[in-house]
C-alpha positions in Angstrom: 29.5 -2.4 -0.5 30.7 -2.1 2.7 29.7 -3.8 5.8 28.2 0.0 6.9 26.9 0.5 3.6 24.8 -2.8 3.7 24.1 -1.2 7.3 22.5 2.3 6.1 20.8 0.7 3.3 18.9 -1.5 5.3 17.9 1.3 8.2 16.9 3.2 5.1 12.9 4.5 5.8 10.6 4.8 3.0 10.4 8.3 2.9 14.2 8.5 2.4 13.0 7.1 -1.0 13.8 9.7 -3.9 10.8 8.1 -5.9 8.4 9.6 -3.6 9.2 12.7 -4.5 8.6 12.5 -8.0 5.4 12.7 -9.9 6.5 11.2 -13.3 5.6 7.4 -12.2 3.7 6.6 -9.3 3.2 3.7 -7.6 -0.7 2.1 -8.8 -2.6 -1.1 -8.6 -4.9 0.2 -11.1 -3.9 2.5 -13.2 0.1 2.0 -15.2 2.6 4.3 -13.2 2.7 7.3 -15.8 -1.1 7.5 -15.6 -1.1 7.5 -11.7 1.4 10.0 -11.8 -1.5 12.4 -12.9 -4.3 11.4 -10.4 -4.6 13.8 -7.4 -5.2 13.4 -3.9 -9.1 13.6 -4.6 -9.2 11.6 -6.9 -7.5 8.5 -5.5 -9.5 9.8 -2.2 -12.7 9.2 -4.5 -11.3 5.6 -5.8 -11.4 4.4 -2.3 -14.2 5.5 -0.7 -16.0 4.1 -3.9 -14.6 0.8 -3.2 -15.2 0.7 0.9 -18.6 1.8 0.2 -19.0 -0.9 -2.3 -17.5 -3.2 0.6 -19.9 -2.1 3.2 -22.5 -3.4 0.7 -21.5 -6.9 1.3 -19.5 -6.9 4.3 -20.7 -4.2 6.9 -17.8 -5.0 9.7 -15.6 -2.9 7.1 -17.2 0.5 8.8 -14.7 0.6 11.3 -12.3 1.5 9.2 -13.8 4.7 7.8 -12.7 6.8 10.4 -8.9 5.6 10.6 -8.4 4.8 6.8 -11.0 6.6 4.2 -11.9 10.2 6.4 -10.9 13.8 5.1 -8.8 13.3 8.2 -6.8 10.7 6.5 -7.0 12.3 3.6 -4.5 14.8 5.2 -2.9 12.9 7.2 1.4 13.1 6.1 2.5 9.9 7.3 6.1 11.2 7.1 5.6 13.9 9.6 3.9 12.0 12.4 4.6 10.6 15.7 6.2 7.2 16.4 2.6 6.7 18.2 0.7 8.1 15.3 2.5 6.0 12.6 2.4 2.8 15.0 -1.7 3.2 15.4 -2.2 3.7 11.3 0.3 0.9 10.9 -2.1 -1.1 13.3 -5.4 -0.1 11.3 -4.0 -1.0 8.3 -2.7 -4.3 8.9 -6.1 -5.0 10.7 -8.0 -3.6 7.3 -5.9 -5.6 5.2 -6.7 -9.0 7.1 -10.7 -8.2 6.8 -9.7 -7.4 2.8 -8.0 -10.4 2.2 -11.4 -12.7 1.2 -11.9 -10.2 -0.8 -8.8 -9.2 -2.5 -9.9 -10.3 -5.8 -13.3 -7.8 -6.0 -12.8 -4.7 -7.7 -14.0 -2.8 -4.3 -11.2 -4.1 -2.4 -8.5 -3.0 -5.4 -10.1 0.4 -5.0 -9.4 0.3 -1.1 -5.9 -0.4 -1.9 -5.0 1.8 -4.2 -6.2 4.5 -1.9 -3.7 2.9 1.0 -1.1 2.8 -1.8 -1.5 6.3 -3.1 -2.0 8.0 0.7 -0.2 5.9 2.6 2.7 4.1 0.8 1.3 0.7 2.2 3.9 -1.1 -0.7 6.8 0.5 0.8 5.2 0.6 5.0 3.2 -2.2 5.1 4.7 -5.0 3.0 4.4 -7.8 5.1 0.9 -6.9 5.5 0.2 -6.4 2.1 1.9 -9.4 1.2 -0.1 -11.5 3.9 -3.4 -10.5 2.6 -2.9 -10.8 -1.4 -0.8 -14.3 -0.7 -3.5 -16.5 -0.9 -3.8 -15.6 -4.6 -0.3 -16.1 -5.6 -1.9 -17.9 -9.1 -3.7 -14.8 -10.2 -2.5 -11.2 -12.5 -3.5 -9.4 -9.2 -0.9 -10.8 -7.1 2.0 -10.2 -9.7 0.6 -6.7 -9.5 1.0 -6.5 -5.7 4.6 -7.8 -6.2 5.2 -5.5 -8.9 4.9 -2.1 -6.5 7.6 -3.8 -3.7 11.0 -2.5 -3.3 12.1 -6.1 -2.8 16.1 -5.5 -5.2 17.9 -6.0 -2.4 18.9 -9.9 -1.8 18.7 -8.7 1.6 15.3 -8.0 1.8 13.4 -11.0 2.8 11.0 -10.8 0.4 13.6 -10.6 -2.5 12.9 -14.4 -3.3 9.7 -12.8 -4.8 12.0 -10.7 -7.1 11.2 -13.1 -10.0 7.5 -12.8 -9.9 8.3 -8.6 -11.0 9.9 -9.6 -14.1 
């Protein structure tokens, strides 16, 4: 591969990933890729909101994430057509949410919330560092492996490439 091709590959944005356009297989934490492809936005949203409601029963501080990440407005937000400022704010909200979520990661409600964020905001593509930071304390669990399997880290230049053996 030429130097220019390598540079272009590193600069490729997740929204240019053709797998985002395919509905044959969809990234999912809770479902296999083919089953996830049959789940519509409303269903994924309901799963995420159910998880958030359950988390609110455990820790009311999650309420701050309802409007930016689990609202009707968030449900219709198309990340790929937003301004840099909107996406920066979205990334900040997601990062903060994942920090708060980390202590609860092994709980089903937390995983339901992640399912929504993966489905709607493609956090496994756009927010890999924050997602890995959220789940890294659980590196000895199967659900950690499941999260790593969602990441696109096949390029040897990718900073998380060293996690590739876990995907197998």
